[in-house]
C-alpha positions as CSV (number, residue, x, y, z in Angstrom):
1,M,35.9,17.1,-0.2
2,E,34.8,13.1,-1.0
3,T,31.7,13.7,0.4
4,V,31.1,16.6,-1.9
5,L,32.0,14.9,-5.1
6,F,30.1,12.1,-4.3
7,F,27.0,13.9,-3.7
8,S,27.3,15.8,-6.8
9,T,27.0,12.7,-8.7
10,I,23.8,11.5,-7.2
11,T,20.4,12.1,-9.4
12,T,17.5,13.2,-7.3
13,I,13.7,11.6,-8.7
14,P,11.0,14.5,-8.8
15,F,7.9,13.4,-7.4
16,D,6.2,14.2,-10.2
17,I,2.2,14.3,-11.2
18,S,2.7,10.4,-12.5
19,C,3.8,9.7,-9.5
20,E,1.0,11.5,-7.7
21,R,-1.4,9.5,-9.4
22,K,0.1,6.3,-8.2
23,F,0.4,7.8,-4.6
24,Q,-3.5,8.2,-4.6
25,E,-4.0,4.9,-6.4
26,L,-2.0,3.1,-3.5
27,R,-3.5,5.3,-1.0
28,K,-7.2,3.8,-1.6
29,Q,-6.0,0.5,-1.8
30,K,-5.7,1.4,2.0
31,I,-1.9,-0.4,2.3
32,R,-0.2,0.1,5.7
33,I,2.5,1.7,5.5
34,G,3.7,5.1,5.8
35,S,2.7,8.6,3.7
36,Q,6.6,9.5,3.1
37,D,7.3,5.1,2.3
38,L,4.1,5.4,0.2
39,R,5.8,8.1,-2.0
40,I,8.7,6.6,-2.3
41,A,6.9,3.6,-3.5
42,S,5.0,5.4,-5.9
43,T,8.1,7.1,-6.9
44,A,10.1,4.0,-7.7
45,I,7.2,2.1,-9.5
46,V,6.5,4.9,-12.0
47,N,10.1,5.1,-12.5
48,K,10.4,1.3,-13.2
49,L,13.4,1.6,-9.6
50,I,14.0,-0.8,-7.1
51,V,13.9,0.5,-3.4
52,V,16.9,-0.5,-1.6
53,T,15.9,-1.3,2.1
54,R,15.8,-3.2,5.0
55,N,12.6,-2.2,5.8
56,Q,11.2,-5.1,3.6
57,R,8.3,-5.7,6.3
58,D,6.1,-2.6,5.3
59,F,7.2,-2.0,1.7
60,Q,6.5,-5.9,0.6
61,H,3.0,-4.7,0.6
62,V,3.0,-2.2,-2.3
63,P,1.8,-4.0,-5.2
64,G,4.0,-3.6,-8.3
65,L,7.2,-2.6,-6.1
66,K,10.6,-4.2,-6.6
67,L,12.8,-4.2,-3.3
68,E,16.5,-5.4,-2.5
69,D,17.8,-5.5,0.9
70,W,21.7,-5.1,0.4
71,S,22.1,-5.7,4.7
72,L,21.3,-9.5,3.8
73,E,24.1,-12.0,3.5
74,V,25.0,-13.4,0.0
75,G,23.9,-17.0,0.4
76,H,21.6,-16.5,3.0
């Protein structure tokens, strides 16, 4: 039951036409990142969000994308 309650509070963010435009713009830049990751990045940029991921290596090449890695220890 706790799981259902937790997920009922999450808002999904649509991949709309603005996200698609950003996605196509970034694809033209030939950024070496998977298509789904590029869609995530595009959605985050358009909606002014931060992507929380341990995958800094791929996402760091996306211009304008804000990243955070919560797996890192504080102070390191």
